[in-house]
N, C-alpha and C positions, 0 to 999 in steps of 0.2 A: 677244310682248307687243303688237306694233304692230296686229294685227287687233283686239284687245281695247281698244286706245286708240281706234281708228277707231270702234268701237261706242260707246264712252263719249262721244265727241264728238258722235255722231249722236244719242244719247239726250239729251244736254245741249241740242243744238239744238231738241229737241222739248219742252224745258221741265222735263226730269227732273233731279233732283240725283243725281250719280253719284260713287261712291268705288271706286277700282280698287285691289284688295288683291293684293300680289305680294311676292316676296322683297325685302328691304330695299335691295339694290343697285341696284333699278330706280326709286328714289324720284325722283332729279333728272330722269331721262328722262320719266317720266310726268308730273310737275309742270310740266315744261317745256311741255307742251301745255295747261296750265291745268285739269288733272284732279286731283281731290282723291285722295290716296294714303293707303292704310292698310298699314303695313309687316307682312308676315308673318315669322315668325322664320326666319332663314338667309340666307345670301348665296350665290346661285346660282353666281356666277363662282368663288368660292372652292371651292364643292363640286365643280364639274367638274374643278378642278385638283388634287384630292385624289388620292394615289396609287392608291386603290381605283378611283376613277372613270376615270382615265387608263388603268388596266389593261383596264377593261371596254371603253373607246372602242377601244383597240388590238385587242381580240379581235373587236369587232364583233358580239358575241353579245347578242341581245335578251333572252333568258332571264337572262343574268348581269346585264343592266342592270335588269331588273325586280327581281331579288333585291337588287341594290345599293340601288335606289330605296326598297324597302320597308324595308331595313335602316337607311338614312339617316333616313327618317321615324320609324322606332322609336326610334333613338338620341336624337332631339330631339322625341319625340312629345308631351310635355307642354307644352313652350314653344310648339310649332307649332300645337297644338290650341287652346291658349288665345288665340293671336293670331287664329285662325280664328273662334273663338267670340266674341271681343270685336268683330271686324269685323262679324259677322252680327247682333249685338245692336244696331249702330247704324243699321241700315237697315230698310226695309219689305219689300223683295223681294230675292231673291238669285239671281245668275246665276253658275254655277260652270263650270269647264272639266272636261273628261272626266278629267283626271289627279287633280284634287283633290276630285272629286264625292263620293267616299265618306266623307271626313270632314266635308265641308261639309253633306251631307244629314243626318248625325247632328245637327249643330249646328241645322240648320234644323228638324228634328223637334222637338228640345228647345225651341225658341223658337216653335213653331207658326207658322213662316213658309214661304211657298211657294218653290219652288226650281226653276229651269230650268237646263238644261246646254247649253252650246255646245261643239261638237266641231270641231276644226280638222284633226285627223288623219283618215286613212281610216277608214271606219265600223267600229263594233264592235257595231252592232244585228243580231242574227241575221237572215239571210235565206237563202232557197233559191237566189237568183239567182246569187251568187257566194260563194266561201269567204272567211274571215277574211284580209284582205290580208296577204301574206307566207306564207299556207298554201294558195295556189291551185295545188296540184300537179295536182289533177283538178277537173273541174267536173261535180258531180252533186248534185241537190238535197238528198239526205240527208247527203252528205259535207259540203257547204257549211254547213248548219246545225250539223252536229256540231263544226266548227272553233271556232265561237264558244262553244259550251258547254264544250268542253275548256278553252280559254283562260280562260273565266270561273272554272272550277273551280281552275285553277292560281294565278290572282291571289287568289281568295277564300281558298285555303289559306294563302298568305303573309300576307295582310293581316288575316285574321280575328282573331288575338289583340288586336291593337291597337284594332280596331273594337269588339270586345266590351268592352275595357277602358273606351273612351270611353263607351260606353252605360251602363255600371255607374256611371262618375263622374257622369254627368247623371241617374242614377236612372231610365233608360228601360228599358222591359221587354226582355228578352232577344230576339235575333233568332229568328224562327220559320222563317226561309229565308235564303238568301244575300244579300248586299247588293245583287246585280244584280236578283234577283227582287223584292227589296223595293222597288227604284227602279222597276221595271216595274209592280208592283202599284199603286204610287202614281200611276201615269200621268203621270210626269214627262216633259215634252217634252225632246227632244234635237235642237237645231238644228245642222245640218251646214253649216258655213260654208266650203264649197268649191265648185267649179263643176261642173256636170254635163257640161261639155265634157270632163272628166278621169274622173269617176265618175258614172255615171247613177244616179239614185234607184230603188231596187228597187220593183217593183210590188207586193210582198207586205208593204211597210212600212205601219204605222199612220199616219195623218194627222198625228200628233204628232211625227213624224220628217222634217221637211222638209229640203230641200237649198236654201240661199238664194244661193249665189255667194260669192266671196271678199269679205272685209271689208278695204277699204284706206283709209288716211288721205288726205283730198283735199289738193291742193297748197296751198290757201289756209291750212289749219291747219298745214301743215308750215312755211310761211314764218315763222309766229309762234314757232317754236321755235328757239332759238340752236343746238341740237344739229344742226339741219339746215341750218345756213348753209353756203353753198358758197364755198370759198376761190377768190379771183380767180386764183391761181396755178394751181389745177387746171383752171379754165375756159380759161386761156391754153394750158395743156398739151394739152388736148383739141383745141383749134382748131388747134394747130400740126402736126398730122399725121393719118393715117387713123384710122378708129375702132379702139379698143384691144380686147383680150381682157380681160374682168374676171376676177380670181381672188379669191375670199374665202369663207371658211367660218363667218362670223357668229359665233354664240355656242358654237360647238363648237371646242375647241382641237385642233388637228390632232395626230395621234399621233407624227409623225416630222417636226419642223420642218426638219431638215437635208435630208431627202428633197425637200421642197417647194422649199427654196432651190436645190437642185442643178437641179430641173426648171425653175424660173424662169431660172437661169443658162443652161441649155441653149436655151431658147426664145430668149433674147436673143442668144445666140452663133450659133445655126444657123438661125434664121428671121428675118423682118423684122416680126414681130408686135410691136406696142406693148402693153405689159402695165400694166394698173392693178390693183395688189394692195391689198386692203382686209384690214387685219390682224385687225380684230375682236377676239375673245378669244384669239387665237393669238399666241404669241410666236416670231417667226421670225428668228433671228440670221444674220449673214453674207449679207445680201441685197446684191447688187452694186450699185454705182453706175453707172447707165446712162441715156442720154438717152431710151431707149424704155421706161423703168420709172418709174412714179409710184406712191408708197406713201401710203395714208391709214390712219388708225386707224379711222374710221367715215365714212359717207357716206350721203346720201339716195339710196337705190336707184331710187326712182320716177323721180327726175330724171335719174339717171346712165344707166340701162340703155338708154334710147332712143339714146344716143350711143356704144354699144358694139356690136360685131359678134357677140359670143357672151359668155355668162357661165359661168365654171367655179364651181359652188356646191356646197354640201354637201346641198342638197335639202330644207332646212327650209321650211315652208309659206309664210312671210312673204316670204323671198327669191324662192322659186320663183314665187309670185304676181307679184311686181314684174318678174320676167324675162319671164314669159308676157304681161303687159299690155304690156310694151315691144315685143312682137312679134319678139323675138330668139330663136334656139335655145339652150336651156340644155345645159350639160354637167354632169350630176349626178354628183359624186364622192362617193358616199354612204359613211357611216361605219356607222350603226346606227339603231335605233328605226325611225321611219317613212320615213327618207330613202331606203333601197333600194326601198320600195314606190313612192314618188313617182318614182324613177328608172326603174323598170320601166314605170310608166304613161306617162311622157313618151316612152319609146322605143317602146312599143306604139302610142301616138298618132302616131308619126313626127313628132314635133315637136322632138326633142332626142336626146341621146345619154346612156346611162348607163355610167359607168366607175367601178366601185367602188373605193374607196380602196386596197384590197389588190391590186388589178390596175393601179394607176396607175404609169406610167412616163413619162419624157420622150417617147419615140417614140410610145406609145399617145395620149398628149395631143395631140401634133401631129396624129395621124391624126384624132382626135375634132374638133379645131378645123377641120381640112379638110373634115370630113363636115358640120359645121353650115354651111359655106359653099355647099353644093350647092343648086341651085335647088329641089329638092323639099322639103328641110327648111326652107329659108328661106320659101317660099311657105306651108307648113303652120303655121310659127310665126306669120307675119303673119295668116293666116286665123283661127287660134284666138285669137291676141291681140285682134283686132277683136271677136270674139264675147264674150270674157271681159270686155272693157273695157265692153261694153254692159250688163253685168249690174250690178245695184245691190245688193250683198250686205248692206250696212248697213241700207238701208231695208227690204229683204225681212226681215231678222232683227228689226228694230224692230217691224214689223207683227205678227209672230208673238209677240214679247215682250209687246206692249201687249194683244193679244187674250187672252193667257194671265193676265196679271197684273191688268189693269184691269176 
């Protein structure tokens, strides 16, 4: 959510009127920044806590997640599509994310409105330079391009029935090709809002596929939101000792809360590390009472991470961006979707450690924390952090947006 809030604020500062559409549970968070909100059907936090989703998170299977995601959308397809359509009716131009672009593009076509896509995840635009992230088992031009086509066919096969139904409801002509080829033939731009310090832009991409850098909320806007207010008690705790190890999994509920609780207990008992645990959407019972442990439900990462020595995170792009900008080495404890990809990338770039959840244990986490304290990783984290901090992803994205729509 936060990168899109950053973009919304940037567009508003340029004089544009912006409405951010998202699941209804994000309403207070978005409006806290003064951004107009349009509720899409569904509550994302409730969805991830469903038994089916928790099972997928525990499995770590991306294919299972795609299947579940399509099923969830199918089960609420009419309510969801109606809220998407109503949101699109109220605006002049439409910016979609890569997850919802299939439904949004159909609504945009019906309304004769231009659409642009912004992608925060690793790229899905075919290239011969590298394979679809997560399928980079070999590096050969023909294989690389094939991985994208195979994934497109898999997703198209699962999503096709509902997309055909949406077109029929709106009395649009039938698909003559896949939704992906349809988007390509319309020459719809796809802005990739990540840093080339992590993924370089392939030379065989069309100019409508730029890489802009990360989009982050500036501190001035954060101070205006009550959700980002820093408790004085937290400030006092941070100042009372050495820099802590941050642990937090954001909007992904951890599969085994007891396992995490035991690991935190081990760190407090067998090391001198101070731990700042951010619960986020996770419910972790039986956390110990300890002077070296501070627990928050949510916190301003951009403010906090510069005061930590390392951050144990799930690898979501918003949190990872904040860690990298702070110049500290992350430990990515990945679960599924794009998180393992980002984990592998930061390890390949020698800026942090990738430790998948299924391999997580107290001794391994202690070793990972020690590794992030080495001079080589610390220097690389500072170096990449300085480079990423100089990028202005919001302004770069707005330039492409205005050139396309205006």
